[in-house]
N, C-alpha and C positions, 0 to 999 in steps of 0.2 A: 780417169781411173783405169779404163780398159787399156790405154796405152802403157801404163806402168805395169799392168799384169802381163801384157804381151812382151814387154822388155824383160820381166822376170822369167818368163818361159824361155825366151831366146838366150838369156844369160845362164840358164840352168838353176836358178834359185827356186823355181817352181817347176815341178815335174807334172806332166800330163798323165792321166790315168788312161791306159789303153781301153778302147771301146768295148772289147770283148770282156774285160774285167768289170766294166760298168754294167754291161748287159747281164753277166752272170750274177752280180750282186743283186740287181733288181729282180731277176728270175728267182733267186733263192728267197728273197724277201717275200715275193708273191706266193711261193710255195709254202713258206712258214705261215703266212696269213691264212692261206687255204686250209692248212693242217689245223690251225686253231679254231676255225669256223666249222670244219667238217666232222671232227671227232675221230678221224682216222689218219694214218700216216703211211706214206709209201716207203717201201724198202729202197735203199739207194739205187739199186739196179733198175727198178721200175721207174723211179723218178728220172734217172738218166735216159731211159728208153723214151719216156714222154718228151723229154727235152730234145732228143734226137729226131723224133717224129716231127715235132714242131719246127725244128731247124730245117729239116728236109723240105717240108711243105712251104715254109716261109720264104725259101729261095724263089719260089714261083709266085706265091700269093699270101701276103700276111693275113688277110681276112680269113682265108680258107684255113690257114694254120690255126688261128684262134678258134674257128668254128669246130674243127676236128677235135682239138684238145677239149673244148667245151663239151662236145658230145661224148667223148670218152669219160670225162669226169662226171657227166650226168648219168651215164650208165653205171659207173662205180657207186655213185650216191644211191641209186635205185637198189643196188645189191646190198649195200651197207645198211640200208633201212630195214632189211629182213635178214639178219645174220644166221638164222637157223632154218 
């Protein structure tokens, strides 16, 4: 089965999805799940900024990138809990 898929890719019958598109899809899916659970939504620029922070740190250390974003989101949740 894998051989036939590889042949389909080589012949152009099946197109590969670029890895950055896959990553963007799952990042957006994760953000949507977070939005549904948290009760708040980021403005597009803020969401982009968090993604940029994550990407920058991820180049050096994936665990650190996840930790930093987790801490930022934790701080936001603390503020959201007391809106006034």
